[in-house]
C-alpha positions in Angstrom: -136.6 -68.1 47.4 -135.2 -64.7 46.9 -132.0 -63.6 48.1 -129.8 -60.2 48.3 -126.0 -60.0 48.2 -123.7 -57.4 48.2 -120.7 -57.6 45.6 -117.6 -56.0 44.6 -117.2 -54.7 41.1 -113.9 -53.9 39.9 -113.4 -51.9 36.3 -111.5 -53.3 34.4 -110.1 -52.5 30.6 -112.4 -52.3 27.4 -115.6 -51.7 29.7 -115.0 -55.4 31.4 -116.2 -55.8 34.9 -114.7 -58.4 37.4 -117.5 -59.2 40.2 -116.5 -60.9 43.3 -119.5 -62.2 46.3 -117.2 -62.6 49.3 -119.9 -64.1 51.3 -119.9 -67.3 48.8 -117.1 -69.0 48.5 -115.7 -69.2 45.0 -118.3 -67.3 43.6 -116.4 -64.9 41.2 -117.5 -63.8 37.5 -117.1 -61.0 34.6 -118.9 -59.4 32.4 -117.7 -57.5 28.8 -120.3 -54.5 30.3 -121.6 -53.7 33.6 -125.3 -55.3 32.6 -123.6 -58.5 31.5 -121.7 -58.5 34.7 -124.9 -58.1 37.0 -126.3 -60.5 35.2 -123.3 -63.1 35.2 -123.3 -61.9 39.0 -127.1 -62.9 39.3 -126.5 -66.4 37.6 -123.7 -67.0 39.9 -125.3 -66.4 43.1 -128.2 -68.1 42.3 -126.7 -71.3 41.2 -124.3 -71.1 44.2 -127.6 -70.8 46.3 -129.6 -73.4 44.7 -126.7 -76.3 44.5 -127.0 -75.2 48.9 -130.2 -75.3 48.9 -130.5 -78.8 47.4 -127.7 -80.1 49.6 -129.3 -78.4 52.8 -126.0 -77.0 53.3 -126.0 -73.5 55.4 -126.6 -70.5 53.5 -124.4 -67.8 54.8 -126.1 -64.6 55.9 -125.4 -61.3 53.3 -122.5 -58.8 54.5 -123.8 -55.4 56.0 -120.6 -53.8 54.1 -117.9 -54.7 52.3 -114.4 -52.8 52.2 -113.4 -51.9 48.7 -110.9 -49.4 47.0 -111.4 -47.3 44.1 -112.2 -47.9 41.5 -113.8 -50.3 42.8 -117.6 -50.5 43.9 -120.4 -52.5 45.6 -123.6 -53.1 44.6 -126.4 -55.4 45.6 -127.4 -58.4 43.4 -130.7 -60.2 43.7 -130.7 -63.8 43.1 -134.0 -65.9 43.1 -133.3 -69.8 43.1 -137.0 -71.0 42.3 -136.4 -69.2 39.0 -133.2 -70.7 38.5 -134.3 -73.8 39.4 -137.3 -73.6 37.0 -134.7 -72.5 34.2 -132.2 -75.4 34.8 -133.4 -78.2 36.2 -136.4 -79.6 33.9 -135.0 -83.1 34.3 -138.3 -86.1 34.8 -138.7 -87.7 37.5 -140.3 -90.8 37.9 -143.3 -90.9 40.0 -145.3 -93.8 41.1 -149.1 -93.4 41.9 -152.6 -95.0 42.2 -155.8 -93.9 40.7 -159.3 -96.1 40.2 -159.1 -98.3 37.8 -162.5 -96.9 36.2 -160.7 -93.4 36.2 -157.4 -95.1 34.0 -159.9 -97.0 32.0 -161.7 -93.5 31.1 -158.4 -92.1 30.7 -156.8 -94.1 28.4 -159.7 -94.5 26.1 -159.9 -90.7 26.3 -155.7 -90.7 25.2 -155.1 -88.8 28.2 -151.7 -87.1 28.6 -151.3 -88.6 32.2 -147.7 -86.8 32.4 -149.0 -83.1 31.3 -152.5 -83.2 33.2 -150.1 -84.3 36.4 -147.9 -81.3 35.8 -150.4 -78.9 35.0 -152.8 -80.1 38.2 -149.5 -79.9 40.5 -148.4 -76.4 39.1 -151.9 -75.2 39.8 -151.7 -76.9 43.7 -148.5 -75.2 44.5 -149.5 -71.9 42.9 -146.4 -71.6 40.4 -146.4 -71.5 36.6 
């Protein structure tokens, strides 16, 4: 799922930026440059939302406006929980399935990599890579 949340960026000393996302409890990060701060904000927001999705928790709506004081500024930050999940949740899950005995015999004779074939087939089926 793709989301966009506003974040408050506060410039600090030596090009460091503090980043705070008021709509998501406890989401605060920083970066040693603006580019790094944006990247860290994307990661922190994605992690928070990924966890909320996994736990079937309510996801807050993003604010339309945020109050801030100079030299702070507000920027929208994109988060993609599907990309985050692919990058960080590659743990193996055991599945029990049934196939015809004749097919199992042929596949074993061919030294078929069952897991790999199933993963590739499922990716094709759900339309992902």
